[in-house]
Structure formats: structure tokens, C-alpha cells
N, C-alpha and C positions, 0 to 999 in steps of 0.2 A: 420438952422441945418438940415443935411442930415438924411434920414432915414436909420435904419440898413439894411432893404431890399435892397435898392438902392446900399449900399456899397458892400453887398454880391452880387449882380448881376455884378456889375463892376468888382470885383475880378474874378468871374467866366469867364467873357469875356476876361479879360486879360490873365488868365490862358490858355484858348482855343487858343488866338492869339498866345502866346508863343509856345505852343506845335505844331502849324501849321507851324510856322517859322522854329522850330527845324526840323519838318518832311521834309519841302522843302530843308533846308540846308544839311540834310543827303541824300536826293535824289540827289541833285547836286553833292554832294562828291561822292556818289556811281557811278554817271553817269560819273563824270570825271575819276574815278578809272577804269570803265568798258572801257571807251574810250582809256585810257592809256594801258590797257591791250589788247585791240584790236589793238591798234597802234603797241604795242610791238610784237603781234603775227604777224601782216603784216611785220613788220621789220625782225623778224625771217624767215618768209616765203621768203622775198626777199633775204636775205643772203643765205638761202638754194638753191634757184633758181640759184643765181649767182655761187655758188660753184659747183652744178651739171653741169651748162653749162661750166665751167672752165675744169672739170673733163672730159667731153664729149670732148672738143676741143683737149686735150691731148690724150685721150685714142683712139679717133676715128681712126686716122691713124694706130694704131696698130691693132684695131679690124677689119678695113676693108682692111688692107693691103693683096694684093693677091700675091701670089708667081710668079715669072717670070723667064724666061730662058734667059741665056746670048745670045746677038745677035750671029748670024751665023758666024760672022766674027772672033770671038774669038777662039783661038786655045785650045782644051782640051786634056788632057793626062790621059791616064790610069795607075794606080798603077802597072799593071801587064806588062807594057812596059819594055823593055830589058834596055833602057836608059831614065828612068823615070825622072831623075833630068835634063837630057839634053832636054827633052821635056818641062818641066817646065821653063827652062831659055828661051826657044823660046816662050812660051806662054807668059811669063812676058814681053818680048821684044815687041810682038805683042800687048799686052794689052796697054803698054805705047803709042804706035803709035795710037791706037783706041781712047785712052783718050784725045788725044790732043784737040779734038774738043768736048769733053763731050759725054756722052750717055744719050740722052733724055729720052729713055724708062725706065731707072734705076734711073734718077733724079740726075746724076752725070754731073756736069758742066765740062767745059774745064779746064784742069789743065796747059795749056800754052797758054796764061797767067793765073796764079792762083792769085785770088783776096782775100785778107783777110782784113776784117773790122778793126779789132783791135788786138793787142797783147801786153802784158806787160812783160818785162824781168828785173829781178832784179838780180844782181850780188853784192854780199857783201863781198868778201874776195880776197886776192891776190892783184895784181897791179891794178885790175879793180874793182872799188867799185861805181856801178851806178844804178840809177834807170831809165830805158829806156822804152818809150812808142811808139809803131808804129801803125799808123792808115792808112786806105786807101792804103793799101800794095799791089804792084803789083809784083809778082814773076814769072820771065821768065828764060827759059833755059832747062825744062825738057822735050823739043821735041828732044833734042839730046843725051838723056841718053843711055847708053850702058850696058846692063846687063851682068854682067861677069860670075855670078853663081846663082843658085836658088836651093833651097832644101825644102822639106816639109815633115814633120813627123806627120801623122795623128794618134794620140793616142786616146784611148778610152775616149770618153767625151770631147775631145778638140783637139787642133792641135798646131804645132809650125812650123813657117816658118823663114828661113834665106836667105838673098840674099845680094849680092854685085854688085855695079855698078859704073861707071864712068861717070861724067859729065864734059863736056869741060868748060862750063861757066854757072854760075848762079848768077842772079842779083835780088837785092831786091830795089825797088824804093818806097819811102813812105813819109808821113808826120811824123816828130818825135818830141819827147821832152824828153830832157835828163837833168839829174843833178847828181852830184857826183864827183869822182876823177878818173883820168886815168894816170897811171905811177906816182902817187903821186901829180899829178897837178889837180886842180879843173876845172871842166867843167860844162857848163849850156848853154842850148839853146833850140830854138823850130823853126822848118821850114821844108824845104826838105831835104831828105838825099838819098843816093845811097850807096849800099854795094855791090861789085862785087867779086866772088871768080871764080878762075880758076883751071881747071885741078883737079877736086874734086873727092876723092875716098869716096864712101858712102856704109855704112854697114847697114843693117836693119835686126832686128829680132822682130818677133811679136808672140804673144800667143793668143789663142782664145778658146773659149768654145762653145758647142753645146746647142741649145735649141729648143724646139718643139712648132710649131704653125700650127693650122689647120691640124694636122696629119703629117706634113713635118718637117724635121729637117733643122735648119739654124745655121750659125756660127755668133758669136759675138767676135769681137776683143776686148780683155780686156787690152792688153799692146802692144804699138808700140814704140820700142826704135830705135832711128836713130841716127847714128854717122857719121860725115863727117869731112873730112881732106882734105882742099885745099892745093895746092903747092904754090899758090899766091893769094893776095887779094888787093883790093883798096877800100877806104873810102871816102866819102865827105859828110860833114854835113853844110848846109847853115844857116846863121844867128846864129852863136854861139856867145855867150857874148853880146847879146842885138844887134847884128850887128857891133860889134867893128871889122873892117876889119884887123887890125894888128893881134889881138888875135885870130880871126877866122883862118887867114891864118897859123899862128904858130901852132894852135892846128890841123889843118888838115894835116900839114907836120908830126907832131909827130904821129898822127893816122896811115898814110901810112906808115911811116917808121917802125912801130911796129904793123902792121896790122895783121899779123899771130899770133903773141904772144897775142895780144888783143882777137883775136877770140878764141884761146886756152883757155883763161881765161874765156870767156864767153859762150864757146860752151855747157857745161853741163846744163846752164839754157835754152839756146836757143834750145837745142835738145829736152828737155822736152815739150816745147811749140809746136814745129813743129811736134813732135812725136804725140801730141794729136790731131793736124789738120788732119794729114794723117791716123790716126786711125778712125776718123769721116767718111773721105772719103771712107775707106776700108769698113766700116759698111754700108755705102749706097748701097754697092753692095751685101755683104754678108747677109744683113738682107732682101734682096729681092729675092735672087736666092737660091733656096735650095742646100744645101750641096752636095747631090749625083749627082746634076747636073754639079758640078764644078770639083769634084774630083771622077773621074770614077773609078770603079773597074776593 
């Protein structure tokens, strides 16, 4: 038979052991929580660091951009010139010549040929209802552009420019993917393509706004609207209908017999896409060269 004192001592030891286990468990739980919080803090810091780096990558070009001047070869016109618009026409013609090989100092690449990585065009009404994707596109023909007229209205806080030109021949060679209907007939395919337009009348109107940077005033093109009207055109799409030679030949005949009508149907969508491309090219110049050094008083 156990003595009462022994039983009391045993219960006391068990109580002490229980409390010690509870203390250790609490410490482990607290340590885990602390490590979790520390790990969470580290994750937050990592996210913040990455976010700051991304912001700096995008803002650095704006913050460090230095104003430049047009190369001496560019023709400049004064608003006070008796034939200001005539001078602008000559200046625009000269600019197209100089842009053929690009302007390295302004970060402008050659416009002939002009390369476009990718463009999507969707036409959902009329006789042409297609989803068309062009990639690795090469545009040629801007080397022979003839400027017919040029006018510029420098309004307070912005500007508006209009020009008209004639292009003898303009081609777009690219990889393509198309699906939809043309002249009520289904069309589908993926492969090489070429569209060539001849004797094209081109009308351009653009609007811009002014902004300040480092104490100097620059222009930003907000809208670039281009409208083109060719007198004739040819089209060729390879590998239509999965390479079915008979269907491919028949569709290409249909496309060429109705090329101008098809282009008229698709022009609004195409003009929006190409307007955005040429707006970006224009802004490469206007964002770097101060307004007052382009449009002289």
C-alpha cells in the first residue's frame, strides 16, 4: 500500500511536467508564428522591391530623357514666312527622305522597309466579316511618297496638322491567319500573304497637345487619322483551306477580282491600326525635340 506522501509527490511532479510541456508547446507555437510573420514581412519586402524596380524601369526613360534638336538636314519653317504652308510641304517631303534610313539620334528606325511585329484587324459587318492577324510584316513603298499639301495650325495648348500625299506603290508582306467570310463565302487559312496597292491617295490628320518637361515644351500626338484610297490592288494568301489547291486558287481569284471593294470594307479597321503605328513613330520625334525648335516663330 502506497503512502499518502508518495502519492502527493507524484501528483506534484506530474503537474510540473505538464506545465513544462505546455510552456514548451507555447514557445514552439510562438516561434512558428514569429517565423511566419518574419517570412511574411520578407515576402512583403520582396514584393515592394520588385514593384519599385518595375516602376523605375518604366519611369527612368521619362526622368532621364534629354531634349534634342532635329538633325541639321531637316528643313525648318517660320510661322512668319509668306508661304508657310508651302515651306511645310517641302519640309515634310524632306523629312520622308531623311526617315528612309531612320534617325539614330532620335531612336527612329527606318520607315522603308517598315517592320511590324503583329497587328490584329477585325471586320464584322458588310461583305467582309473576318478576323485577320498579321505578324512579321514588312511594309515597303514609303520611299517614293510625294507630299501634295501640308498645313499646320498651332493652337493654344495643342496643334492640328493635315497633309495629303500620293504613293505609287505600297506592299505589305507578312505571315497571316484569317477566318470568317468574304463576299458571303467562308475563308480560313494560315501562311504567307502579300497585299499590294497602287497609285494611292493618302490623307492624314493629326491632333496633338503640349506638355512640359524639364522646363521645355513638347508635343504629344493624341490622334493620328489616316485614310488611303488606292486605284488598284492585288492580294495573295497562301495555304488557304489547309492547302486545298483548288479552293485556294478559287478564293485568290475572288479576292483579286474584288480587291478594291474588299479594301473599302476593311479600310476603317485597317486605318485605325496603322494610325496608331504612325502616331507612335511621330511621338518618338515630338517627345524628344522641343516644340519651339520644330515650329519656329
